[in-house]
C-alpha positions, 0 to 999 in steps of 0.5 A: 499306900493308896487312895481313891476318890468317888466319881463326884469328887466328894468322898476320898478314901485313904489306905495307910501303910502298916508297920510305920511309927513316928520318931517317938514310938507313937503308931502311925494310924488312922487316929494319928491322921484324924488328929492332925486333920482336926488340927488343920481344920479347927476354926478356933485354933487356926494355923497359918495354913488352915485356909488350905483345908478348911474351905474344902473339907466337910468331915473325916472319919476313921473306918478302921485302924488303917483307913480314913474317909474324907467328905468334901464340901465341894469337889476339889481337884488339888486336894492331894497337892495340898496334903503334900504341902508341909502343913499337911504332913502327919505329926505325932499326936503325942508330940503335938499334945506335949509341944502344942504351938511350939511343935515347929521347934520340936518336929516328930514325923515318920521320915528317914531322919530324926530331928536332933538339934537346932542352934538358931543362926548356926545349925540344924542337926538330923540323925538317921532313923534306924527304924525307918520303914523303907530301911536304914538310910546310908548317911548317918547324920546331916547338918544344915548350916545357914550361910548367907554370903555366897562367897563363904558358901563356895569356899566351904565347899572347896575346902571340904567344910561343906559337902553340898551348898545351895544355892550356887552364886550365879557368877561361880557356876561356870568356874565350879563346873570346871573344878575337879571334884565338884559336881554342879547340878542344875534344874528347872524350878517352879518359880516364875519371875515377873513385873507386876502392874497395878491393873486399877491404875492408869495406864495399866487399866488398858490391856494394850499398855500391859502388852506393850510392856511385854514387848518392850522388855528383852527377856533374852538379854536379861537371862543372858547378860544378867542371869548368865543363862541361869533362867529361861524366858517365861512361856506361861505365868506359872513355872515350868515344873508346876503340875498343870503347866502349859507352854503358851508363848513368850512375848518377843522383844519387839520395841516397835510393836510396843510403840504401836500399841502405846500409840493405840492406847493413847500414849504415843510419847509414852508416860511416867511410872514407878517400878518397886523392887526388893534388893537381895530377895531373888537372884539379881533382882535389883539389877534386873529392875534397873535393866527393865527400866532402861529397856522401857525408856527406849519406848518412851516410858520413864521409870522412877526406880525404888529399892526396898528391904524385903519386910517392908516391901512385902507389907507395902505390896499387899494393901487394899486397892484404894491404899496401894501406892505402887504402879509396877513391882518386881516379884517371884512366885512358886506355889508351895503345893506344886500345883497349878491351882495354887500357882494361879488362884492366889494370884489371878482369881478375882476373889483373891485381891490383896490383902486377903490373897496375893492378887496384888495387881487387882486383876479380874478376868471372867474367862480366867476366873471360869477356868481357875474355878473349873480346874479347882472343882474337877477331880479328873487330872486330864480335865483339870490340865485342860482347864488350866491350859485355857486359863494360861492362854487367857492370861498370856492374852490379857496379861496382868504382868510383864512376863520375865523368866522361869528361874533355874536352880543350881 
């Protein structure tokens, strides 16, 4: 129900809600929290997300049945955001002991709905938790059905077979807005889309070239003509819904400025390069890559476009620097914690170069490193925001990528 941190940020105390039980009847208390903390910080039994906790947490103890104290190795301002991550969810100790590494197939939490059934490829069924601590939910049952084809999802909505669909295909948004009995909900997201550049390969070693490409790409046209308005030109390198976001600036479409910078950098006639893109991973991803290639051609940059299947794409864009064959690549990023730390540190911190992190650009800027580290180690929210604003300003001024757009969801 509440928590507090010491002034030095090294001690966190959490006070738990009383009278809560897991779906299997196990009490939710300090022992359950300690059991889960041991699980996510055990170096011998690493989970996929142990790295979110182990580097920062020194020790933890139950002060009483409903109080937990955590000692940190170093101050870590994003601790609460990391606990809000799915991997930080407190699961029934009884269920963890029973199912062990199969717990993802048998989730047991404390929320308003109880896992009932999973039929792979067909449906997930959740039943109402009548003992939910906030009161009985109004909806008795929720069924999630995977429907990859956008047209099929829309048909299910219009025939009443589905009550809610997500996402709504871009080409259907305007029509469905005018359809009686249908409500289209549109909102900002934490996802930012970009064209990455390998900062270790010429000519992308030169910041003037990287800035030139930002001026050469018409983001407004991409949003208007390809995404049908379902995006906003990026004004930072994290999405607008990310905590710690600051609106810095969007590079205007200015091909003449792009040519000037290319000339200054020694490329008056442009150059040849390659652009990799997934096809079908993000809304209109391949079409956006094609548009970018066409726009770069206008400033003398000849682009060889290559489309990839997603699994192979991920593998081939996360290599050691000396093995990376890519020059430019289209990608998206939304931090799973919703915090600027995870929005920037895996991508831009110099210690997070691929394959260990997601810094696929092999980007290194001491100023950016300084502010990302400061934001990580400061516990005060306002001071963290100031540090992250400085980091975002430095990133926009020394861009590792072409800023495209923040996605809008429907």
